N, C-alpha and C positions, 0 to 999 in steps of 0.2 A: 401719101401717108404710109408709114411702115406697116409691114405685116404684124398684126396684133400678137401673134405667137412669138415674135422675136422682140417684142417690146418689154421694157423693164418694170418691175415693181419697186418703187422707191419710198423712202421715208423722209420726212422733213421734221427737224427738231430745232427748237429755239429757246434760249433763255435771255432775258434782258438784264437781270440783276443777280448779284451774288446771293441775295435773299432767296430768290426762286430756286437757285441751285441747292441751297441748304435745306429747303423745305420739300425735298423729294421730287423736284422738277428739273434736276440736273440733266445735262445733255445725255450722260450715260444712262440715267434712269429712264428717260424717254425712249432712248434707243432699245433698251431691254424690253420695255413694254410693247413697243412696235414689233419687235422680232417675235415675241411670244404670241402676239395677236396674229401675225402673218402665219406662223407655223400652225396655229390652231385652225386657221382657215385654208390650209393647204397651199400657202403662198411662200415664196422665198424672196427676201429683201436683197436686191441686187446692188443698191446704192443708197446712201443716206446723205442728205444735204443738211449741213450743220450751220446754225446761226448762233454765235456766242456773243452775248453782250449787246444785242440789237433789239430795239423796241419794235413792238408789233403795231404801232399806231398807224403806219401806212405800209404800202407794199414796196417801198423803195429800199430793198434789202439785197445784199450781194448774193447770198445762197438762193434766195427765192428767185432772183433774176436769172441765175443759172438754171434753176429748175424749169422756169417758164421757157427759156431758150431751148431746153431739151425735150419739151413736151411731145414732139413727134416720135421720140424714142421710148416714151413712157406709157405703160398700160394702166397703172394705178399709183396714187399718192396716198400714203398712210401717215397720219399724225397722231400724237398722243392725246391732244385736246384741240378743240376747234380754235381756241384763242392762241394756240401756238402758231397757226398760219395767218390768223388775222384777228384783231380785236374790234374791227369795224364790220358791222353787218353789211354795209354797202360794198366794201372791198371784198368781203367773203363771197357775196353773190357774184361779183364780177369774176373772181377767180374760178368759182365753181362753174359758171357759165362758159368760161374759156376752156376749162377741163372737158366739159360735156361736148362742146363743139369739136374738140380735138380727139374725142373718144377715150378720154382718161377718166377712170373711176376715182372717186375720192372717199376715203374712209377715216373715221376718227375712233380711236380705241375707247376712250372714256365714255363718250356719249353714244357709242354703238351706231354711229351714222355710216350709211353706205348709200351713196348717191346713185347706185345702179338700180335702186327701186324707188317707186313713187313715194312709199311710206318713208324711206330713208331721206329723200329730199325734203319732205314735209317736216320731219323731225329736226333736220338741220336748220331749217328756217325758224322753227319755234325756239330751239335751244339757243341759236345765235342771237335772236331778238331778246330773249330773257337775259342772256349774259351781258349784252350791251346795256339793257335797262338797269341791271344791278350795278354795273360799273358807273353809270351816270348817277344813280342814287347815292353811291358811295362818294362820288365827287361832290355832289351837292351837300351832303352831310359834312364832309371835310371842309368845304368852303364856308359853311355856316359856323362850324366850330372855330375855325381860324379867325373869322370876323368877330366872333364873340370874345375870343382871347385878346384880340387887338383893342377892342373897345375897353377892356379891363386893364389894358396896359401890360399884358403878359407877353413874354417873348415867344415867338413862333418860329419853328424850323430848327435846324441843327445848331447846337451850342458852339460858338466859334472857339477856336483854340485860344487859350489864355483866360477863359472864363468857365464858370460852372453854374448850373441852374440850382436855385433854391426854391423853397415853397412859393406858391402863387405865381410861378413862372418867371420870377425875376432872375437876373444874372448878376453874379459878383465876380470880381477878379480872382483868378487862381494864382497865388503867389509863386508857386513852383514853375508853372507854365509861363508866367510873366517874365521870370528870370531867363527862361529859355528863349523867349521872344527877344529880349534885350541882347542876348548872346548872338542870336541870328543876325540882328541888325549890325552889331559890331563886326562880325565876321564878313558880312557883305560889304561894309565900308572898307574893309581891308582887302577887298578884291577877290574873296573866295567865291567859288561857283556854288550854285544851288546843290549840285551833287556832292561837293566837298562838305558843305555845311550839313547836309542830310546825313552823310556818313559819320561825320564827327560827333553830331549831337543825337544820332539815332532818332531823327524825326523824319517822317515821310517827305519825299521831295515835293509832293503836291501841297503839303502844309507849309513848307518853307517858301514855296513859290507864292502862296496866298499871302503870307505874312509880309514878304518883301514888297509885293504889289500894293497891298493895303497901306504900308508905310510910305511908299513912293507917292501914292495918290494923295495921302494926307499932307505930305510936304508940298506937292504941287498946288493943292487947294489953298495952302497958307500963303504961298508966294506968287500964285497966278493972278 
């Protein structure tokens, strides 16, 4: 094991969606909070591991993998919130246990967790368990709501391109977007690439790709 005095204090930041970034949990916002916390506690951040657009549902993440590989060079890991490093209580316990065995302190800015103390470890366990329970309750409520909507015949999920939602959750065709869809299909039949179609019609490539694939599947189902 490396000399503790030569080991690094590092930060770990993660966002999984654009929505998180727009709600004050951007990579930059997390880094700023971590640096402020470190300075207030007499620490200096030597390195930050960044995870952009990656879910926290498990520990199979590139930046986290690099952090775990580097543990012997690290003295402390600081995160903005507990759920940035893991959304699973079981995975969080495993990570913290690995940190402790390797002599690495773990600190969370928002929750004030510091595993160097018995109280800090207890608070981490309580807060992580409460956070997971809240996520599971939200998941159950969402599932029940979607099931109720389906029973009533309401549309659930994102409104597909070419349609718009009206009252009672029903979908109706959007004439303008339907015309765009027809043009996309014509251009594709003429051999145009998805990129060319996207540029010509100012429609995202992902949308063009979905429309073409949906059209192809419908043709195959008719003639298959």
